[in-house]
C-alpha positions in Angstrom: 0.0 0.0 0.0 3.0 2.3 0.3 2.9 3.8 -3.2 5.7 5.6 -4.9 7.9 7.2 -2.2 10.1 10.1 -3.1 12.7 8.9 -5.6 10.5 5.9 -6.6 8.4 8.2 -8.7 11.5 9.5 -10.6 13.7 6.4 -10.8 10.7 4.3 -11.9 7.7 6.2 -13.0 9.6 8.8 -15.0 12.5 6.6 -16.2 12.1 6.0 -19.9 14.2 2.8 -19.6 11.4 1.4 -17.5 8.1 2.9 -18.8 8.7 2.8 -22.6 7.2 -0.3 -24.1 10.3 -0.9 -26.2 13.6 -1.2 -24.4 16.4 1.0 -25.9 19.6 -0.7 -24.9 21.7 2.2 -26.0 19.8 4.6 -23.8 20.0 2.2 -20.9 23.8 2.2 -21.1 24.1 6.0 -21.3 21.7 7.0 -18.5 22.0 6.8 -14.7 19.7 5.1 -12.1 17.2 7.9 -12.5 17.1 7.8 -16.3 19.1 11.0 -16.6 21.7 11.4 -19.4 25.2 10.8 -18.0 27.3 12.1 -20.9 25.5 15.4 -21.6 27.6 18.2 -20.0 24.6 20.5 -19.8 22.5 18.0 -17.7 22.9 17.0 -14.1 23.5 13.3 -13.3 23.9 11.3 -10.1 26.4 8.9 -11.9 24.7 5.9 -10.2 25.0 3.5 -13.1 22.9 0.4 -12.1 21.4 -1.0 -15.3 20.7 -4.5 -13.9 18.6 -3.1 -11.1 16.8 -0.9 -13.6 16.0 -3.9 -15.7 14.3 -5.6 -12.6 12.2 -2.5 -12.2 11.3 -2.7 -15.9 10.2 -6.3 -15.4 7.9 -5.2 -12.5 6.5 -2.3 -14.5 5.9 -4.1 -17.8 4.6 -7.3 -16.2 2.5 -6.2 -13.2 0.6 -3.1 -13.9 3.0 -0.2 -14.2 3.3 1.7 -10.9 1.2 -0.7 -8.9 3.8 -0.9 -6.2 2.6 -4.1 -4.6 4.6 -6.2 -7.1 7.7 -4.1 -6.3 7.4 -4.7 -2.5 6.7 -8.4 -3.0 9.8 -8.7 -5.1 11.9 -6.8 -2.6 10.7 -9.0 0.3 11.5 -12.2 -1.7 14.9 -10.8 -2.4 15.5 -10.2 1.3 14.4 -13.8 2.1 16.8 -15.1 -0.5 19.6 -12.9 0.9 18.9 -14.0 4.5 19.2 -17.6 3.4 22.5 -16.9 1.6 23.8 -15.1 4.8 23.4 -18.4 6.5 25.3 -20.3 3.7 28.0 -17.7 3.7 28.5 -18.0 7.5 28.5 -21.8 7.3 30.7 -22.3 4.2 33.0 -19.3 4.1 33.3 -18.3 7.7 33.3 -21.9 9.0 30.7 -21.2 11.7 28.7 -24.1 13.1 25.1 -24.5 12.0 23.4 -23.4 15.3 25.3 -20.0 15.2 24.7 -19.7 11.5 20.9 -20.0 12.1 21.2 -17.3 14.7 23.0 -15.0 12.3 20.3 -15.6 9.7 17.6 -14.7 12.2 19.3 -11.5 13.2 19.9 -10.4 9.6 16.3 -11.2 8.5 14.9 -9.0 11.3 17.3 -6.1 11.4 15.2 -2.9 11.4 17.5 -0.9 9.1 16.5 -3.3 6.3 13.0 -1.9 6.2 14.2 1.0 4.1 15.7 -1.4 1.5 12.4 -3.3 1.3 9.8 -0.5 1.5 11.7 2.2 -0.4 11.6 0.5 -3.8 14.8 2.1 -5.1 16.6 0.5 -2.2 16.4 -2.8 -4.1 19.9 -2.2 -5.5 21.4 -3.2 -2.1 19.7 -6.6 -1.7 20.4 -7.5 -5.4 24.1 -6.6 -5.0 24.4 -8.5 -1.7 22.8 -11.6 -3.2 25.3 -11.7 -6.1 28.2 -11.0 -3.8 27.3 -13.7 -1.4 26.9 -16.3 -4.2 30.2 -15.2 -5.6 32.0 -15.5 -2.3 30.6 -19.0 -1.6 31.4 -20.2 -5.2 34.9 -19.0 -4.9 35.4 -20.6 -1.5 34.1 -24.0 -2.7 35.9 -24.0 -6.1 39.1 -22.0 -5.7 40.1 -21.4 -2.1 41.9 -24.5 -0.7 42.4 -24.5 3.0 45.9 -25.1 4.3 45.0 -28.3 6.1 43.5 -29.8 2.9 45.6 -32.0 0.6 46.7 -30.4 -2.7 44.7 -31.9 -5.6 45.8 -31.9 -9.2 44.4 -33.0 -12.5 42.2 -31.7 -15.3 39.0 -31.9 -13.2 40.5 -29.8 -10.5 41.8 -27.3 -13.0 38.5 -27.0 -14.8 36.7 -26.6 -11.4 39.0 -23.8 -10.5 38.7 -22.0 -13.8 35.0 -22.3 -13.9 34.7 -21.2 -10.3 36.9 -18.2 -10.9 35.0 -17.2 -14.1 31.6 -17.5 -12.4 32.7 -15.5 -9.4 34.1 -12.8 -11.6 30.9 -12.6 -13.6 28.8 -12.5 -10.4 30.9 -9.6 -9.0 30.6 -7.7 -12.2 26.8 -8.2 -12.2 26.8 -7.1 -8.5 28.7 -3.9 -9.5 26.1 -3.2 -12.2 23.3 -3.6 -9.5 25.2 -1.2 -7.2 28.7 0.2 -7.4 30.0 -1.4 -4.2 29.8 -4.8 -5.8 33.1 -4.1 -7.6 34.9 -3.6 -4.3 34.4 -7.3 -3.2 37.2 -8.5 -5.4 39.2 -7.4 -2.4 37.5 -10.0 -0.3 38.7 -12.8 -2.6 42.3 -11.5 -2.1 41.7 -11.6 1.6 40.4 -15.2 1.4 43.6 -16.1 -0.4 46.1 -14.3 1.8 44.5 -15.2 5.2 45.3 -18.9 5.1 48.9 -18.1 4.1 49.3 -15.8 7.1 47.6 -18.1 9.6 49.5 -21.1 8.2 52.8 -19.2 8.5 52.1 -18.6 12.2 51.8 -22.3 12.8 54.9 -24.6 13.2 54.9 -25.7 9.6 55.4 -23.0 6.9 53.2 -23.1 3.8 54.4 -25.2 0.9 55.3 -24.1 -2.6 52.6 -26.3 -3.9 50.2 -24.0 -2.1 51.9 -20.6 -2.4 52.4 -20.6 -6.2 48.8 -21.3 -7.2 47.6 -18.8 -4.6 49.9 -16.1 -5.9 48.6 -16.7 -9.4 45.0 -16.5 -8.2 45.7 -13.3 -6.3 47.3 -11.7 -9.4 44.3 -12.7 -11.5 41.9 -11.3 -8.9 43.8 -8.0 -8.8 43.8 -7.7 -12.6 40.1 -8.5 -12.9 39.1 -6.4 -9.9 41.3 -3.5 -10.9 40.0 -3.6 -14.5 36.4 -3.6 -13.3 36.8 -0.7 -11.0 38.9 1.2 -13.5 36.3 0.6 -16.2 33.5 1.9 -13.9 35.4 5.1 -13.0 36.3 5.7 -16.7 32.8 4.9 -18.0 31.1 7.5 -15.8 33.9 10.0 -15.9 34.8 9.6 -12.2 32.8 9.1 -9.1 32.2 12.7 -8.0 28.7 14.1 -8.4 28.7 17.4 -10.3 26.7 20.2 -8.9 25.6 18.1 -5.9 22.9 19.8 -4.0 23.9 20.9 -0.5 21.0 19.0 1.2 21.7 15.4 0.1 25.3 15.8 1.5 25.8 19.2 3.2 29.2 18.1 4.5 30.6 17.6 1.0 29.3 21.1 0.2 31.3 22.7 3.0 34.5 24.4 1.9 36.4 23.8 5.2 38.2 20.4 5.1 38.7 20.3 8.9 35.0 20.7 9.5 34.2 18.1 6.8 36.5 15.5 8.5 35.1 16.1 11.9 31.5 15.8 10.6 32.2 12.6 8.7 33.6 11.0 11.9 30.2 11.8 13.5 28.5 10.1 10.6 30.5 7.0 11.2 29.3 7.0 14.8 25.7 7.4 13.6 26.2 4.3 11.3 27.6 2.4 14.2 24.7 3.3 16.4 22.2 2.3 13.7 23.9 -1.1 13.2 23.8 -2.0 16.9 20.9 0.0 18.4 18.5 1.0 15.5 15.9 2.5 17.8 15.6 5.9 16.1 14.9 5.4 12.3 14.2 8.0 9.7 14.1 8.1 5.9 16.3 11.2 5.8 19.2 12.7 7.8 19.9 15.7 5.6 20.7 19.2 6.7 20.2 20.0 9.7 19.4 16.6 11.1 23.1 15.8 11.5 24.7 19.2 12.0 28.2 20.2 11.0 30.8 19.7 13.8 33.3 22.5 14.1 35.3 21.6 17.2 37.0 18.6 18.8 35.3 19.5 22.0 31.9 18.8 20.6 30.3 16.2 22.9 28.7 14.4 19.9 32.2 13.2 18.9 31.9 10.8 21.9 29.7 8.6 19.7 32.4 8.5 17.1 35.1 7.7 19.7 33.0 4.9 21.1 32.5 3.5 17.5 36.2 3.7 16.6 37.2 2.2 20.0 34.9 -0.7 19.5 36.1 -1.3 16.0 39.8 -1.2 17.2 39.0 -3.7 19.9 37.4 -6.0 17.4 40.5 -5.8 15.1 42.7 -6.6 18.1 40.6 -9.6 19.1 40.6 -10.9 15.5 44.4 -10.7 15.2 44.9 -12.4 18.5 42.5 -15.2 17.6 44.3 -15.7 14.2 47.7 -15.8 15.9 46.7 -18.4 18.4 44.4 -20.8 16.5 44.8 -20.1 12.8 42.1 -21.1 10.3 40.7 -23.8 12.6 39.6 -21.2 15.1 36.7 -18.7 15.1 39.3 -16.1 14.2 39.1 -17.0 10.6 35.4 -16.3 10.4 35.9 -13.1 12.3 38.6 -12.0 9.9 36.5 -12.7 6.9 33.6 -10.7 8.4 36.0 -7.9 9.2 37.1 -7.8 5.6 33.4 -7.9 4.4 32.6 -5.0 6.6 35.5 -2.8 5.5 34.8 -3.4 1.8 31.1 -2.7 2.1 31.5 0.3 4.5 34.4 2.1 2.9 32.6 3.3 -0.3 29.8 4.8 1.8 32.1 6.4 4.4 32.8 9.6 2.5 36.5 9.0 3.1 37.7 8.5 -0.5 35.0 10.5 -2.2 31.7 12.1 -1.3 28.5 10.1 -1.7 25.1 11.4 -2.5 23.8 11.3 1.0 24.9 11.9 4.6 23.2 8.9 6.3 21.0 6.4 4.6 19.8 3.3 6.4 19.6 1.2 3.2 23.3 1.6 2.8 23.8 -0.6 5.9 22.3 -3.6 4.2 25.7 -5.2 3.3 27.6 -4.0 6.4 24.9 -5.7 8.5 25.9 -9.0 7.0 29.3 -8.7 8.5 27.7 -7.6 11.8 25.6 -10.7 12.2 28.4 -12.9 11.0 30.7 -11.4 13.7 27.9 -11.9 16.3 27.7 -15.6 15.3 31.5 -15.9 15.8 31.1 -14.3 19.2 28.4 -16.7 20.1 30.6 -19.6 19.1 33.5 -18.3 21.2 31.3 -17.9 24.3 29.6 -21.3 23.9 32.6 -23.4 22.8 35.8 -21.3 23.5 37.9 -21.1 26.6 35.0 -19.4 28.5 33.0 -22.6 28.2 35.6 -24.4 30.3 35.5 -21.9 33.2 33.6 -22.4 36.4 31.2 -19.7 35.3 30.6 -21.1 31.8 26.9 -21.9 32.4 26.3 -18.3 33.5 28.1 -16.9 30.5 26.2 -19.2 28.2 22.9 -18.4 29.7 23.6 -14.7 29.6 24.6 -15.0 25.9 21.5 -16.9 25.1 19.3 -14.4 26.8 21.2 -11.6 25.1 20.7 -13.1 21.7 17.0 -13.6 22.3 16.6 -10.1 23.7 18.4 -8.5 20.8 16.5 -10.5 18.2 13.1 -9.7 19.9 14.0 -6.0 20.0 15.1 -5.9 16.4 12.0 -7.8 15.3 9.6 -5.6 17.2 11.3 -2.4 15.9 11.3 -3.7 12.3 7.6 -4.6 12.7 6.7 -1.1 14.0 8.8 0.5 11.2 7.0 -1.5 8.5 3.7 0.0 9.7 5.2 3.5 9.6 6.1 2.7 5.9 2.5 1.6 5.3 1.7 4.6 3.1 3.6 7.5 1.7 1.4 10.0 3.7 1.9 8.1 6.9 5.7 8.1 6.4 5.8 11.8 5.7 3.7 12.6 8.8 5.5 10.2 11.2 9.0 11.1 10.3 8.2 14.7 9.7 7.3 15.2 13.3 10.0 12.8 14.5 12.8 14.6 12.6 12.1 18.3 12.9 15.6 19.4 11.8 15.8 17.7 8.5 15.2 19.9 5.4 13.7 17.0 3.4 11.4 15.6 6.1 10.0 19.1 6.7 9.6 19.7 3.0 7.6 16.5 2.6 5.6 17.2 5.8 4.7 20.6 4.3 3.6 18.8 1.1 1.5 16.4 3.2 -0.3 19.3 4.9 -0.6 21.2 1.6 -2.4 18.2 0.0 -4.8 18.1 2.9 -5.5 21.9 2.7 -3.8 22.5 6.1 -2.1 25.6 4.9 -0.9 27.0 8.3 0.8 23.7 9.2 2.2 23.4 5.7 3.7 26.9 5.9 5.2 26.1 9.3 6.9 23.0 8.0 8.2 24.8 4.9 9.6 27.5 7.1 11.4 24.9 9.3 12.8 23.4 6.1 14.1 26.9 5.1 15.5 27.5 8.6 17.4 24.2 8.5 20.0 25.9 6.3 21.1 29.4 7.4 22.2 30.0 3.8 18.7 29.2 2.5 19.9 27.6 -0.7 17.0 25.2 -1.5 14.5 26.7 -3.9 11.8 24.2 -3.2 10.5 25.1 0.3 11.0 28.8 -0.5 8.8 28.3 -3.6 6.1 26.4 -1.7 6.0 28.9 1.1 5.7 31.7 -1.4 2.8 30.0 -3.2 0.9 29.8 0.1 1.4 33.5 0.7 0.3 34.2 -2.9 -2.8 32.0 -3.1 -4.0 31.8 0.5 -3.0 34.9 2.5 -2.5 37.1 -0.6 0.6 38.5 1.0 2.5 39.4 -2.1 5.3 41.3 -0.3 6.3 38.2 1.8 5.9 36.0 -1.3 8.3 38.3 -3.2 10.9 37.9 -0.4 10.8 34.1 -0.5 10.9 33.9 -4.3 13.8 36.4 -4.5 15.8 33.9 -2.5 14.4 30.9 -4.4 15.6 32.1 -7.8 19.2 32.3 -6.5 18.9 28.9 -4.7 19.5 25.3 -5.8 17.1 23.7 -8.3 16.8 19.9 -8.3 15.7 18.7 -11.7 14.2 15.7 -9.9 11.9 17.8 -7.8 10.8 21.0 -9.5 11.1 22.7 -12.9 13.3 25.8 -12.7 11.0 27.8 -14.9 8.2 27.5 -12.4 10.1 29.4 -9.8 11.2 32.2 -12.2 7.6 32.4 -13.5 6.0 32.8 -10.1 8.7 35.4 -9.1 7.8 37.4 -12.2 4.1 37.1 -11.5 4.4 38.3 -7.9 6.6 41.2 -9.0 3.8 42.3 -11.3 1.4 42.2 -8.4 3.8 44.4 -6.3 3.9 47.0 -9.1 7.4 46.2 -10.5 6.5 45.6 -14.1 10.0 45.8 -15.6 11.5 43.3 -13.1 8.4 41.1 -13.7 9.0 41.0 -17.4 12.7 40.1 -17.0 11.9 37.2 -14.8 9.1 35.9 -17.0 11.6 36.1 -19.9 14.0 33.9 -17.9 11.3 31.4 -17.4 10.5 31.2 -21.1 14.2 31.0 -22.0 14.6 28.1 -19.6 11.7 26.3 -21.2 10.6 27.7 -24.7 7.6 25.4 -24.6 6.3 26.8 -21.3 2.9 28.0 -22.4 1.9 29.4 -19.0 5.0 31.6 -19.0 4.4 32.7 -22.6 0.8 33.7 -21.7 1.8 35.8 -18.7 4.9 37.3 -20.4 2.6 38.4 -23.3 0.2 40.0 -20.9 2.9 41.8 -18.9 4.9 42.9 -21.9 1.9 44.3 -23.8 0.1 46.0 -20.9 3.3 47.6 -19.7 4.3 48.7 -23.2 0.9 50.4 -23.6 1.4 52.4 -20.5 4.7 53.6 -22.1 3.1 54.3 -25.5 5.5 51.7 -27.0 3.4 50.2 -29.8 6.4 48.1 -31.1 7.0 46.3 -27.8 3.3 45.8 -27.4 3.2 44.0 -30.7 6.1 41.8 -29.6 4.0 40.9 -26.6 1.2 39.8 -28.9 3.6 37.7 -30.9 4.6 35.9 -27.6 0.9 35.1 -27.0 0.6 33.9 -30.5 3.4 31.4 -29.7 1.4 30.1 -26.7 -1.7 29.7 -28.9 0.3 27.7 -31.4 1.5 25.4 -28.7 -1.9 25.0 -27.1 -4.6 26.1 -29.6 -7.5 24.6 -27.6 -7.0 26.7 -24.4 -9.8 29.3 -24.3 -7.8 31.5 -21.8 -5.2 32.3 -24.4 -7.8 33.3 -27.0 -9.5 35.5 -24.4 -6.3 37.2 -23.6 -5.5 37.6 -27.3 -8.9 39.3 -27.8 -8.3 41.6 -24.8 -4.8 42.6 -25.9 -5.8 43.2 -29.5 -8.6 45.4 -28.3 -6.2 47.3 -26.1 -3.8 48.0 -29.1 -6.8 49.0 -31.3 -6.9 46.0 -33.6 -10.6 45.3 -33.3 -10.9 42.9 -36.3 -8.3 40.5 -34.9 -9.9 40.9 -31.4 -13.2 39.8 -32.8 -11.6 36.8 -34.5 -10.0 35.7 -31.3 -13.3 36.2 -29.4 -15.0 33.9 -32.0 -12.5 31.2 -31.1 -13.4 31.5 -27.5 -17.1 31.0 -28.4 -16.2 28.0 -30.5 -14.1 26.4 -27.8 -16.5 27.1 -24.8 -19.7 26.5 -26.7 -21.5 29.5 -25.1 -21.7 33.3 -25.4 -18.5 34.6 -23.8 -20.0 38.1 -23.3 -18.1 41.3 -23.9 -14.3 41.5 -24.5 -12.6 42.8 -21.4 -9.7 45.2 -21.0 -7.8 42.9 -18.7 -5.6 39.8 -19.0 -6.3 36.5 -17.2 -3.1 35.6 -15.4 -2.3 31.9 -15.3 -1.2 30.6 -11.9 -1.4 27.1 -10.5 -1.2 26.5 -6.8 1.0 23.4 -6.6 
């Protein structure tokens, strides 16, 4: 019942790769996740190149009733079920974790509350798809290529064919994962870790690794590095880098800040937020944009305590993993912990903003793959508590009972929180309302809350939400809440002076092509300037609107009215005729709109061309089918309250 939520409407409903009956493969390969051209220097692009995920949306759209979102949600849930099952296989096969702890990891992963965004927010499908392909690839490689040090070396054509086919299949799976979401390409690094880890752990044991083991491993590592490097290099080359040109300051306000010191401090706090969401996902929200996570400007900021706790916990985990590997090798739980550590680093690093800025500050759906490493590490911890040295102490039963109760409590909390969150995602309106009043400092949640109240005719509450959205950024750079607040002042309170102040800021702000057409803002600014008796400024802004979109009939109509009527007050007949030519263009584009013919009749009458005025008036009669009365001496201004 959720419906199309935020980017769902753009990435699916307005994406020609999905909605067009005939699939254009060339267009698919040159457009991003949202269907925007990637190689046109005059157009904005997110550079999220995920054609395989787009094809799954196309399958839903073409096979199950277009934008009927129930099929999308069912598909996402089925993908999550498959991924949860694969998490268990990954823990069992790759991490060498016993079955009982593998089942616990599967249960934890299936119920983690942060996954609700990946399931209910349709465009979040990229993460489960990528995770499924990565998990299959890792398991295939471990079974076909990665020999354990305590296994006997096998030779022969069958073994060689198994290795080659396994390597080829794994490479193809990782390439497909990268075409579902970019982070899939990074997991070639996990294969290198799977090859190096047995060598290191074996070398710490009494017997050094043999040449029969080292030489094939070195060859596989080289092949992995070549394939992985080529895949990552191709992705960067194909999209002309990873940076997002003209990124809006709301999706990632930290990246928009010019002070590198402040950016680094703020990103460390983001890492702490991600750590909190992974372990204690109590507060959940679909957006954490400006000013939900404020910029940190000093090392003395108390909020850095969360970052310190996260980094300390991570350092402790690394220390314990190294100790476990040094003492027990691959036969210990340390091997599984090390694999999960590598999985976490490779999935978290691309979203950390360390190497390059990403298109969001915090997004719960990005934790889908890191959570695999989290539950895998939890399973290893359970194995250590239940079967490790602690199990032989005099307090073993107490430790084991506490661990069991802790697992059940954590699973119950995650399940209950996920269940509640799913109900919050029940409909788009419910999500906008719930998170809007939960997250009062996010520009985007307040914008959507304002839209919710606007749709319900609650203009006072809508204006308050838009004003909170504007106040979230002291620089007031986002045109959208400024525009909506101005429209309320124009249409409801008829306060044109206040509307003019908002729109003056809006036209110098940031326009997102995914949210609002730029010409709409310039048009309304021109219209309100006419109402505040500033005709020359009004005409200039209406001209900008028409230049931005030459097919913008509303702008052409109002520009014609403003130009002609102002020219007549100045006795400028030539400019008045130019205004009439502008209206003629609007009529050519939309000949069946009576308003344009009415205005043509009025303007022709004003300039003294009564014959053409009567002809236009006859067209009004023809289109409306009734007597239109007398020709007036005023224009009808076209304005839509969005």
